[in-house]
C-alpha angles and dihedrals in degrees: 000000000000089000090055092051090047092052092048091048092050092049091049092050091046092051090046093052090045091053091049091047091048091049092049090054093065108113109223120202114200103211139186139183130222090235130048116277096255095050116123093231088065091061097120095041101084089046091052092048093047094048094049094045093050096046093046089062095206097318091101137010131191114212109198099204098179144274136267091342088067098039124359111257097244091047096053096085091053090050091050093048091051093045095244087127126025105213143018110206099188124014130153112240088227089069089060094064097101091065101021115051092186094053095106091063090077093066090051096056118124091204141078117243093255089054091051088057087062098047098048094251091115092054090049091052089051089055091049094049092051092049100042106027107023085238142128107233110219101180146264121297096206136040136182093022106136130211118238134201112239117195145164094224124078108250121200100158138017093257090062088072093064114114096016121131108232126189109231145183113213096267096072102036094103090047095049092047091049089054089057093249127127116248114222119194114212130144117265089249090065099049094091093055091041092055093042094052098037094247085132130020094209148341141216120240138156115270088258126059104038092111091051087071093039090242093145085075094063103029127083106186143033114200124222135239106053121216137206123008132270106259113193111173123208115200146160128213104265095229090052092046091056090056092057113096114252094245091055091046088054094051091048090054092045091053092044093054091048090050093054088068096037095048092049093048092048091050091056089058093044090052090060093050093046093051090054090053092048092048092049089053090055100259112148126208114227115201114204116226113261097261092046091046091053090049091048093052094042091056091048096053103031096048095043095047089047089055095045094051092047093047095042110029091160096062107004100086093044092049091052090051095047096044097051119103091241089063092072111105109244092221089059097047105017092169093061 
């Protein structure tokens, strides 16, 4: 009888140790976002996290611990590079400029993320992220979402922008300067007060997310056309990535590629809702005449590409080549 109890006890202990060992094998990724958790731009993030966590079945878990309240937005890339955090789920490429001189090229792309995977641009970005940020670049959760200029002065032609103080992130500094305006660098959390007090006359922001900051309350006009593309990078610390089993790496990449379509589609719907909210708050959309619109866009792209290629001669020209619409192989997208 004692032998039976001893056997049962041994089995129980074995199962207990196995359970503990299994639990300890779960890889946990501590993750942040460049914007607060409830910000509209983060819309695809909880879906991405949930899909990966479910499919990983206990082998890996992403813990989204917060945004700028955890680590200031501009400091997050340095924390990732050093391994203080494991993952950034949503991070504008413009914020990468201090360590990645070619970062602005992402906003200038003519392609969706899934198209860049076909031209070789995605592979080149992976190389750049490993070299500059000690990170595995996973992809971009949104495509085709333009930036707009939002101002409190009625704009009818490009010259009307001269002399205005515009809040910027690094991506559009050359553009704003070329327009004759003054770029002002303040955190997103301070744009509302800046507009309210006249510290800035306007700001640039993607066509989604303005209402998350309540900026429709202090902004009169949105200018058409939009320029550039929203460029939210998702990445994992490279040392951490190498510790993830290949099968789990594969499922992360599968989910990421699915989410590039889903996030883009969801943004299209969110854009429509956001524009209704802005209109109800009294914000008016000003559409530049065709010649002025062409001039506006030409300044945006020509000046910014000029800066990127000068600042990043190693990768800038190649990125421009691989992110142009003509770079898409005709056999892949024969209708283009």
